[in-house]
All heavy atoms as a GROMACS GRO file, in nm:
protein
  438
    1MET      N    1  -7.613   5.242 -10.000
    1MET     CA    2  -7.602   5.153 -10.111
    1MET      C    3  -7.465   5.113 -10.142
    1MET      O    4  -7.436   5.006 -10.171
    1MET     CB    5  -7.670   5.226 -10.226
    1MET     CG    6  -7.694   5.128 -10.340
    1MET     SD    7  -7.811   4.994 -10.306
    1MET     CE    8  -7.838   4.924 -10.460
    2ALA      N    9  -7.370   5.205 -10.135
    2ALA     CA   10  -7.231   5.183 -10.175
    2ALA      C   11  -7.164   5.085 -10.070
    2ALA      O   12  -7.084   5.012 -10.104
    2ALA     CB   13  -7.150   5.306 -10.183
    3VAL      N   14  -7.207   5.095  -9.945
    3VAL     CA   15  -7.153   5.008  -9.841
    3VAL      C   16  -7.192   4.862  -9.868
    3VAL      O   17  -7.112   4.774  -9.860
    3VAL     CB   18  -7.204   5.049  -9.705
    3VAL    CG1   19  -7.158   4.956  -9.599
    3VAL    CG2   20  -7.156   5.188  -9.669
    4ASN      N   21  -7.316   4.840  -9.914
    4ASN     CA   22  -7.359   4.703  -9.949
    4ASN      C   23  -7.284   4.658 -10.076
    4ASN      O   24  -7.244   4.534 -10.065
    4ASN     CB   25  -7.509   4.704  -9.979
    4ASN     CG   26  -7.601   4.730  -9.846
    4ASN    OD1   27  -7.545   4.696  -9.745
    4ASN    ND2   28  -7.714   4.781  -9.861
    5ALA      N   29  -7.252   4.735 -10.168
    5ALA     CA   30  -7.186   4.697 -10.285
    5ALA      C   31  -7.040   4.652 -10.244
    5ALA      O   32  -6.984   4.551 -10.294
    5ALA     CB   33  -7.182   4.798 -10.387
    6LYS      N   34  -6.984   4.729 -10.155
    6LYS     CA   35  -6.850   4.691 -10.101
    6LYS      C   36  -6.844   4.566 -10.029
    6LYS      O   37  -6.756   4.483 -10.044
    6LYS     CB   38  -6.804   4.815 -10.018
    6LYS     CG   39  -6.660   4.796  -9.980
    6LYS     CD   40  -6.612   4.914  -9.885
    6LYS     CE   41  -6.475   4.898  -9.836
    6LYS     NZ   42  -6.425   5.014  -9.756
    7LYS      N   43  -6.942   4.543  -9.941
    7LYS     CA   44  -6.952   4.423  -9.869
    7LYS      C   45  -6.969   4.301  -9.969
    7LYS      O   46  -6.903   4.199  -9.948
    7LYS     CB   47  -7.065   4.418  -9.775
    7LYS     CG   48  -7.052   4.506  -9.651
    7LYS     CD   49  -7.167   4.496  -9.556
    7LYS     CE   50  -7.142   4.580  -9.434
    7LYS     NZ   51  -7.254   4.577  -9.344
    8VAL      N   52  -7.043   4.317 -10.075
    8VAL     CA   53  -7.073   4.207 -10.167
    8VAL      C   54  -6.942   4.182 -10.235
    8VAL      O   55  -6.899   4.072 -10.268
    8VAL     CB   56  -7.185   4.246 -10.266
    8VAL    CG1   57  -7.192   4.152 -10.389
    8VAL    CG2   58  -7.316   4.242 -10.187
    9ALA      N   59  -6.866   4.295 -10.286
    9ALA     CA   60  -6.750   4.276 -10.350
    9ALA      C   61  -6.633   4.206 -10.275
    9ALA      O   62  -6.567   4.110 -10.313
    9ALA     CB   63  -6.691   4.410 -10.395
   10VAL      N   64  -6.624   4.242 -10.142
   10VAL     CA   65  -6.533   4.170 -10.058
   10VAL      C   66  -6.575   4.026 -10.031
   10VAL      O   67  -6.491   3.941 -10.040
   10VAL     CB   68  -6.526   4.242  -9.910
   10VAL    CG1   69  -6.444   4.164  -9.819
   10VAL    CG2   70  -6.467   4.385  -9.939
   11TYR      N   71  -6.707   3.998 -10.005
   11TYR     CA   72  -6.751   3.862  -9.997
   11TYR      C   73  -6.712   3.778 -10.124
   11TYR      O   74  -6.666   3.657 -10.112
   11TYR     CB   75  -6.907   3.857  -9.974
   11TYR     CG   76  -6.958   3.732  -9.964
   11TYR    CD1   77  -6.945   3.652  -9.852
   11TYR    CD2   78  -7.037   3.673 -10.067
   11TYR    CE1   79  -6.991   3.529  -9.843
   11TYR    CE2   80  -7.086   3.545 -10.061
   11TYR     CZ   81  -7.074   3.469  -9.946
   11TYR     OH   82  -7.116   3.347  -9.936
   12LEU      N   83  -6.736   3.830 -10.245
   12LEU     CA   84  -6.710   3.763 -10.358
   12LEU      C   85  -6.554   3.736 -10.377
   12LEU      O   86  -6.516   3.632 -10.420
   12LEU     CB   87  -6.759   3.835 -10.485
   12LEU     CG   88  -6.914   3.840 -10.499
   12LEU    CD1   89  -6.949   3.926 -10.616
   12LEU    CD2   90  -6.963   3.696 -10.521
   13LEU      N   91  -6.483   3.839 -10.342
   13LEU     CA   92  -6.333   3.816 -10.346
   13LEU      C   93  -6.289   3.703 -10.249
   13LEU      O   94  -6.211   3.622 -10.292
   13LEU     CB   95  -6.261   3.944 -10.313
   13LEU     CG   96  -6.110   3.931 -10.306
   13LEU    CD1   97  -6.057   3.912 -10.449
   13LEU    CD2   98  -6.052   4.072 -10.256
   14VAL      N   99  -6.339   3.701 -10.131
   14VAL     CA  100  -6.303   3.598 -10.033
   14VAL      C  101  -6.354   3.460 -10.086
   14VAL      O  102  -6.274   3.364 -10.073
   14VAL     CB  103  -6.368   3.630  -9.896
   14VAL    CG1  104  -6.359   3.516  -9.799
   14VAL    CG2  105  -6.303   3.744  -9.839
   15VAL      N  106  -6.464   3.451 -10.141
   15VAL     CA  107  -6.512   3.322 -10.190
   15VAL      C  108  -6.423   3.288 -10.309
   15VAL      O  109  -6.386   3.163 -10.312
   15VAL     CB  110  -6.658   3.336 -10.234
   15VAL    CG1  111  -6.707   3.220 -10.319
   15VAL    CG2  112  -6.756   3.351 -10.116
   16PHE      N  113  -6.378   3.371 -10.390
   16PHE     CA  114  -6.296   3.336 -10.505
   16PHE      C  115  -6.168   3.288 -10.451
   16PHE      O  116  -6.118   3.183 -10.501
   16PHE     CB  117  -6.273   3.450 -10.594
   16PHE     CG  118  -6.177   3.434 -10.708
   16PHE    CD1  119  -6.210   3.342 -10.814
   16PHE    CD2  120  -6.055   3.483 -10.696
   16PHE    CE1  121  -6.120   3.320 -10.916
   16PHE    CE2  122  -5.961   3.462 -10.800
   16PHE     CZ  123  -6.001   3.377 -10.916
   17VAL      N  124  -6.110   3.349 -10.344
   17VAL     CA  125  -5.977   3.314 -10.294
   17VAL      C  126  -5.987   3.161 -10.238
   17VAL      O  127  -5.907   3.081 -10.268
   17VAL     CB  128  -5.923   3.419 -10.184
   17VAL    CG1  129  -5.820   3.347 -10.115
   17VAL    CG2  130  -5.891   3.537 -10.255
   18PHE      N  131  -6.093   3.134 -10.167
   18PHE     CA  132  -6.114   3.003 -10.112
   18PHE      C  133  -6.127   2.908 -10.222
   18PHE      O  134  -6.076   2.801 -10.212
   18PHE     CB  135  -6.235   3.004 -10.004
   18PHE     CG  136  -6.191   3.060  -9.867
   18PHE    CD1  137  -6.274   3.153  -9.808
   18PHE    CD2  138  -6.085   3.008  -9.807
   18PHE    CE1  139  -6.236   3.203  -9.692
   18PHE    CE2  140  -6.046   3.067  -9.681
   18PHE     CZ  141  -6.131   3.165  -9.623
   19TYR      N  142  -6.202   2.939 -10.322
   19TYR     CA  143  -6.221   2.852 -10.438
   19TYR      C  144  -6.084   2.814 -10.493
   19TYR      O  145  -6.069   2.700 -10.526
   19TYR     CB  146  -6.314   2.905 -10.538
   19TYR     CG  147  -6.325   2.840 -10.664
   19TYR    CD1  148  -6.405   2.724 -10.670
   19TYR    CD2  149  -6.258   2.876 -10.781
   19TYR    CE1  150  -6.417   2.640 -10.792
   19TYR    CE2  151  -6.270   2.798 -10.901
   19TYR     CZ  152  -6.347   2.694 -10.902
   19TYR     OH  153  -6.358   2.616 -11.014
   20VAL      N  154  -6.005   2.910 -10.524
   20VAL     CA  155  -5.880   2.883 -10.585
   20VAL      C  156  -5.791   2.795 -10.484
   20VAL      O  157  -5.722   2.706 -10.538
   20VAL     CB  158  -5.805   3.014 -10.621
   20VAL    CG1  159  -5.665   2.996 -10.654
   20VAL    CG2  160  -5.879   3.103 -10.725
   21ILE      N  161  -5.796   2.832 -10.356
   21ILE     CA  162  -5.711   2.753 -10.269
   21ILE      C  163  -5.760   2.604 -10.264
   21ILE      O  164  -5.677   2.514 -10.261
   21ILE     CB  165  -5.718   2.808 -10.129
   21ILE    CG1  166  -5.646   2.944 -10.128
   21ILE    CG2  167  -5.661   2.719 -10.018
   21ILE    CD1  168  -5.659   3.026  -9.995
   22ILE      N  169  -5.887   2.582 -10.265
   22ILE     CA  170  -5.938   2.445 -10.257
   22ILE      C  171  -5.923   2.365 -10.387
   22ILE      O  172  -5.884   2.254 -10.381
   22ILE     CB  173  -6.093   2.449 -10.216
   22ILE    CG1  174  -6.099   2.498 -10.073
   22ILE    CG2  175  -6.160   2.314 -10.230
   22ILE    CD1  176  -6.246   2.534 -10.034
   23THR      N  177  -5.946   2.429 -10.490
   23THR     CA  178  -5.934   2.370 -10.622
   23THR      C  179  -5.794   2.346 -10.674
   23THR      O  180  -5.759   2.239 -10.737
   23THR     CB  181  -6.016   2.434 -10.734
   23THR    OG1  182  -5.967   2.565 -10.750
   23THR    CG2  183  -6.163   2.439 -10.697
   24ASP      N  184  -5.700   2.437 -10.642
   24ASP     CA  185  -5.566   2.416 -10.695
   24ASP      C  186  -5.469   2.484 -10.590
   24ASP      O  187  -5.425   2.592 -10.615
   24ASP     CB  188  -5.552   2.487 -10.826
   24ASP     CG  189  -5.424   2.445 -10.904
   24ASP    OD1  190  -5.345   2.379 -10.850
   24ASP    OD2  191  -5.414   2.498 -11.024
   25PRO      N  192  -5.434   2.421 -10.487
   25PRO     CA  193  -5.356   2.478 -10.379
   25PRO      C  194  -5.211   2.520 -10.435
   25PRO      O  195  -5.155   2.617 -10.386
   25PRO     CB  196  -5.339   2.369 -10.271
   25PRO     CG  197  -5.431   2.258 -10.313
   25PRO     CD  198  -5.489   2.289 -10.452
   26LYS      N  199  -5.159   2.442 -10.534
   26LYS     CA  200  -5.024   2.471 -10.579
   26LYS      C  201  -5.031   2.605 -10.649
   26LYS      O  202  -4.940   2.690 -10.639
   26LYS     CB  203  -4.977   2.357 -10.674
   26LYS     CG  204  -4.826   2.354 -10.693
   26LYS     CD  205  -4.794   2.234 -10.760
   26LYS     CE  206  -4.646   2.217 -10.765
   26LYS     NZ  207  -4.595   2.098 -10.832
   27LYS      N  208  -5.127   2.630 -10.736
   27LYS     CA  209  -5.138   2.758 -10.807
   27LYS      C  210  -5.161   2.871 -10.699
   27LYS      O  211  -5.113   2.980 -10.712
   27LYS     CB  212  -5.250   2.753 -10.910
   27LYS     CG  213  -5.260   2.872 -10.991
   27LYS     CD  214  -5.376   2.867 -11.096
   27LYS     CE  215  -5.309   2.805 -11.223
   27LYS     NZ  216  -5.393   2.807 -11.344
   28ALA      N  217  -5.239   2.850 -10.596
   28ALA     CA  218  -5.270   2.955 -10.499
   28ALA      C  219  -5.138   2.984 -10.428
   28ALA      O  220  -5.104   3.106 -10.404
   28ALA     CB  221  -5.370   2.895 -10.389
   29ALA      N  222  -5.054   2.888 -10.403
   29ALA     CA  223  -4.916   2.925 -10.340
   29ALA      C  224  -4.837   3.005 -10.438
   29ALA      O  225  -4.763   3.087 -10.385
   29ALA     CB  226  -4.849   2.788 -10.304
   30ASP      N  227  -4.843   2.969 -10.568
   30ASP     CA  228  -4.770   3.051 -10.660
   30ASP      C  229  -4.815   3.194 -10.661
   30ASP      O  230  -4.737   3.287 -10.675
   30ASP     CB  231  -4.785   2.996 -10.800
   30ASP     CG  232  -4.709   2.860 -10.820
   30ASP    OD1  233  -4.619   2.834 -10.739
   30ASP    OD2  234  -4.741   2.790 -10.916
   31TYR      N  235  -4.945   3.222 -10.650
   31TYR     CA  236  -5.008   3.347 -10.653
   31TYR      C  237  -4.954   3.420 -10.522
   31TYR      O  238  -4.915   3.543 -10.524
   31TYR     CB  239  -5.160   3.350 -10.642
   31TYR     CG  240  -5.215   3.302 -10.775
   31TYR    CD1  241  -5.342   3.236 -10.785
   31TYR    CD2  242  -5.163   3.337 -10.898
   31TYR    CE1  243  -5.402   3.200 -10.901
   31TYR    CE2  244  -5.210   3.296 -11.018
   31TYR     CZ  245  -5.334   3.234 -11.019
   31TYR     OH  246  -5.387   3.200 -11.136
   32VAL      N  247  -4.952   3.354 -10.414
   32VAL     CA  248  -4.904   3.416 -10.286
   32VAL      C  249  -4.754   3.452 -10.301
   32VAL      O  250  -4.716   3.568 -10.255
   32VAL     CB  251  -4.925   3.326 -10.163
   32VAL    CG1  252  -4.851   3.383 -10.043
   32VAL    CG2  253  -5.073   3.313 -10.142
   33GLN      N  254  -4.679   3.364 -10.362
   33GLN     CA  255  -4.536   3.397 -10.381
   33GLN      C  256  -4.517   3.521 -10.464
   33GLN      O  257  -4.431   3.601 -10.440
   33GLN     CB  258  -4.466   3.272 -10.429
   33GLN     CG  259  -4.318   3.297 -10.453
   33GLN     CD  260  -4.247   3.175 -10.505
   33GLN    OE1  261  -4.301   3.074 -10.526
   33GLN    NE2  262  -4.105   3.180 -10.526
   34ILE      N  263  -4.588   3.525 -10.578
   34ILE     CA  264  -4.582   3.637 -10.665
   34ILE      C  265  -4.618   3.765 -10.592
   34ILE      O  266  -4.554   3.878 -10.617
   34ILE     CB  267  -4.678   3.614 -10.791
   34ILE    CG1  268  -4.624   3.504 -10.884
   34ILE    CG2  269  -4.694   3.748 -10.866
   34ILE    CD1  270  -4.718   3.454 -10.983
   35GLY      N  271  -4.733   3.760 -10.514
   35GLY     CA  272  -4.765   3.878 -10.435
   35GLY      C  273  -4.649   3.928 -10.336
   35GLY      O  274  -4.627   4.044 -10.340
   36PHE      N  275  -4.601   3.830 -10.268
   36PHE     CA  276  -4.484   3.866 -10.175
   36PHE      C  277  -4.362   3.928 -10.252
   36PHE      O  278  -4.291   4.020 -10.203
   36PHE     CB  279  -4.448   3.756 -10.081
   36PHE     CG  280  -4.543   3.740  -9.964
   36PHE    CD1  281  -4.616   3.623  -9.949
   36PHE    CD2  282  -4.571   3.846  -9.875
   36PHE    CE1  283  -4.706   3.606  -9.848
   36PHE    CE2  284  -4.657   3.835  -9.770
   36PHE     CZ  285  -4.719   3.716  -9.753
   37GLU      N  286  -4.340   3.869 -10.360
   37GLU     CA  287  -4.223   3.913 -10.445
   37GLU      C  288  -4.250   4.055 -10.491
   37GLU      O  289  -4.157   4.146 -10.486
   37GLU     CB  290  -4.191   3.829 -10.564
   37GLU     CG  291  -4.127   3.695 -10.532
   37GLU     CD  292  -4.119   3.600 -10.643
   37GLU    OE1  293  -4.150   3.636 -10.764
   37GLU    OE2  294  -4.068   3.486 -10.617
   38GLY      N  295  -4.369   4.087 -10.532
   38GLY     CA  296  -4.410   4.218 -10.565
   38GLY      C  297  -4.401   4.322 -10.447
   38GLY      O  298  -4.343   4.430 -10.470
   39ILE      N  299  -4.443   4.283 -10.332
   39ILE     CA  300  -4.428   4.371 -10.215
   39ILE      C  301  -4.290   4.391 -10.182
   39ILE      O  302  -4.247   4.507 -10.153
   39ILE     CB  303  -4.503   4.308 -10.098
   39ILE    CG1  304  -4.661   4.307 -10.121
   39ILE    CG2  305  -4.464   4.383  -9.966
   39ILE    CD1  306  -4.747   4.229 -10.026
   40SER      N  307  -4.207   4.287 -10.192
   40SER     CA  308  -4.058   4.299 -10.167
   40SER      C  309  -3.998   4.394 -10.261
   40SER      O  310  -3.909   4.472 -10.224
   40SER     CB  311  -3.998   4.162 -10.163
   40SER     OG  312  -3.852   4.172 -10.158
   41ASP      N  313  -4.025   4.377 -10.394
   41ASP     CA  314  -3.972   4.456 -10.487
   41ASP      C  315  -4.005   4.614 -10.469
   41ASP      O  316  -3.924   4.703 -10.488
   41ASP     CB  317  -4.009   4.420 -10.632
   41ASP     CG  318  -3.950   4.289 -10.674
   41ASP    OD1  319  -3.850   4.245 -10.608
   41ASP    OD2  320  -4.003   4.233 -10.776
   42ALA      N  321  -4.136   4.638 -10.427
   42ALA     CA  322  -4.184   4.770 -10.408
   42ALA      C  323  -4.109   4.830 -10.283
   42ALA      O  324  -4.069   4.945 -10.288
   42ALA     CB  325  -4.332   4.774 -10.385
   43ALA      N  326  -4.086   4.749 -10.173
   43ALA     CA  327  -4.021   4.799 -10.060
   43ALA      C  328  -3.874   4.830 -10.096
   43ALA      O  329  -3.816   4.927 -10.052
   43ALA     CB  330  -4.026   4.695  -9.949
   44GLN      N  331  -3.817   4.748 -10.171
   44GLN     CA  332  -3.677   4.771 -10.219
   44GLN      C  333  -3.668   4.902 -10.302
   44GLN      O  334  -3.575   4.980 -10.278
   44GLN     CB  335  -3.622   4.662 -10.309
   44GLN     CG  336  -3.477   4.679 -10.347
   44GLN     CD  337  -3.378   4.670 -10.244
   44GLN    OE1  338  -3.391   4.591 -10.150
   44GLN    NE2  339  -3.276   4.751 -10.247
   45ALA      N  340  -3.762   4.922 -10.390
   45ALA     CA  341  -3.757   5.046 -10.465
   45ALA      C  342  -3.786   5.168 -10.380
   45ALA      O  343  -3.710   5.274 -10.398
   45ALA     CB  344  -3.867   5.041 -10.575
   46LEU      N  345  -3.867   5.162 -10.280
   46LEU     CA  346  -3.882   5.268 -10.184
   46LEU      C  347  -3.766   5.303 -10.111
   46LEU      O  348  -3.725   5.422 -10.080
   46LEU     CB  349  -4.002   5.249 -10.092
   46LEU     CG  350  -4.141   5.259 -10.155
   46LEU    CD1  351  -4.247   5.212 -10.055
   46LEU    CD2  352  -4.175   5.398 -10.196
   47GLY      N  353  -3.691   5.190 -10.065
   47GLY     CA  354  -3.565   5.212  -9.994
   47GLY      C  355  -3.452   5.271 -10.078
   47GLY      O  356  -3.381   5.356 -10.033
   48ASP      N  357  -3.448   5.233 -10.205
   48ASP     CA  358  -3.357   5.293 -10.294
   48ASP      C  359  -3.389   5.434 -10.312
   48ASP      O  360  -3.290   5.526 -10.322
   48ASP     CB  361  -3.359   5.219 -10.431
   48ASP     CG  362  -3.300   5.071 -10.427
   48ASP    OD1  363  -3.232   5.043 -10.324
   48ASP    OD2  364  -3.325   4.999 -10.525
   49PHE      N  365  -3.508   5.470 -10.338
   49PHE     CA  366  -3.551   5.609 -10.347
   49PHE      C  367  -3.525   5.692 -10.225
   49PHE      O  368  -3.466   5.797 -10.238
   49PHE     CB  369  -3.701   5.624 -10.376
   49PHE     CG  370  -3.746   5.767 -10.391
   49PHE    CD1  371  -3.718   5.842 -10.510
   49PHE    CD2  372  -3.834   5.820 -10.293
   49PHE    CE1  373  -3.758   5.975 -10.513
   49PHE    CE2  374  -3.874   5.948 -10.297
   49PHE     CZ  375  -3.840   6.024 -10.416
   50ALA      N  376  -3.553   5.634 -10.111
   50ALA     CA  377  -3.515   5.708  -9.984
   50ALA      C  378  -3.367   5.732  -9.970
   50ALA      O  379  -3.326   5.839  -9.926
   50ALA     CB  380  -3.570   5.630  -9.864
   51THR      N  381  -3.287   5.636 -10.010
   51THR     CA  382  -3.146   5.657 -10.005
   51THR      C  383  -3.098   5.757 -10.105
   51THR      O  384  -3.015   5.843 -10.067
   51THR     CB  385  -3.079   5.518 -10.037
   51THR    OG1  386  -3.118   5.420  -9.944
   51THR    CG2  387  -2.925   5.525 -10.030
   52TRP      N  388  -3.154   5.752 -10.218
   52TRP     CA  389  -3.128   5.864 -10.319
   52TRP      C  390  -3.156   6.001 -10.262
   52TRP      O  391  -3.070   6.085 -10.281
   52TRP     CB  392  -3.202   5.825 -10.451
   52TRP     CG  393  -3.178   5.927 -10.557
   52TRP    CD1  394  -3.074   5.925 -10.639
   52TRP    CD2  395  -3.262   6.024 -10.595
   52TRP    NE1  396  -3.085   6.047 -10.726
   52TRP    CE2  397  -3.203   6.098 -10.705
   52TRP    CE3  398  -3.388   6.070 -10.558
   52TRP    CZ2  399  -3.272   6.211 -10.770
   52TRP    CZ3  400  -3.459   6.183 -10.612
   52TRP    CH2  401  -3.391   6.244 -10.720
   53VAL      N  402  -3.277   6.014 -10.202
   53VAL     CA  403  -3.312   6.142 -10.159
   53VAL      C  404  -3.212   6.191 -10.038
   53VAL      O  405  -3.169   6.297 -10.024
   53VAL     CB  406  -3.454   6.141 -10.113
   53VAL    CG1  407  -3.490   6.271 -10.026
   53VAL    CG2  408  -3.554   6.128 -10.228
   54ALA      N  409  -3.183   6.088  -9.945
   54ALA     CA  410  -3.101   6.122  -9.842
   54ALA      C  411  -2.962   6.154  -9.885
   54ALA      O  412  -2.888   6.248  -9.809
   54ALA     CB  413  -3.091   6.003  -9.740
   55ASN      N  414  -2.915   6.112  -9.994
   55ASN     CA  415  -2.784   6.142 -10.054
   55ASN      C  416  -2.790   6.272 -10.134
   55ASN      O  417  -2.689   6.300 -10.203
   55ASN     CB  418  -2.724   6.028 -10.128
   55ASN     CG  419  -2.686   5.916 -10.044
   55ASN    OD1  420  -2.655   5.931  -9.935
   55ASN    ND2  421  -2.686   5.793 -10.106
   56GLY      N  422  -2.886   6.346 -10.137
   56GLY     CA  423  -2.913   6.468 -10.200
   56GLY      C  424  -2.940   6.452 -10.350
   56GLY      O  425  -2.914   6.542 -10.430
   57GLY      N  426  -2.992   6.332 -10.388
   57GLY     CA  427  -3.033   6.318 -10.526
   57GLY      C  428  -2.919   6.292 -10.619
   57GLY      O  429  -2.919   6.316 -10.738
   58LYS      N  430  -2.810   6.240 -10.572
   58LYS     CA  431  -2.689   6.218 -10.654
   58LYS      C  432  -2.706   6.082 -10.723
   58LYS      O  433  -2.744   5.977 -10.677
   58LYS     CB  434  -2.570   6.217 -10.569
   58LYS     CG  435  -2.531   6.352 -10.508
   58LYS     CD  436  -2.415   6.345 -10.413
   58LYS     CE  437  -2.403   6.482 -10.345
   58LYS     NZ  438  -2.287   6.482 -10.256
   0.00000   0.00000   0.00000
């Protein structure tokens, strides 16, 4: 039963994404940019943390 619920949730998410892209491509591009900026910030933070650990926590 949980597998079916997961499939339905993924299907609804995909339909929503296509709906947003079709109805407002400019806003969809903004959402993608925000997502990539978030990923970039997270990667930068992990890099900073790894550098801090490698330097002995100084």
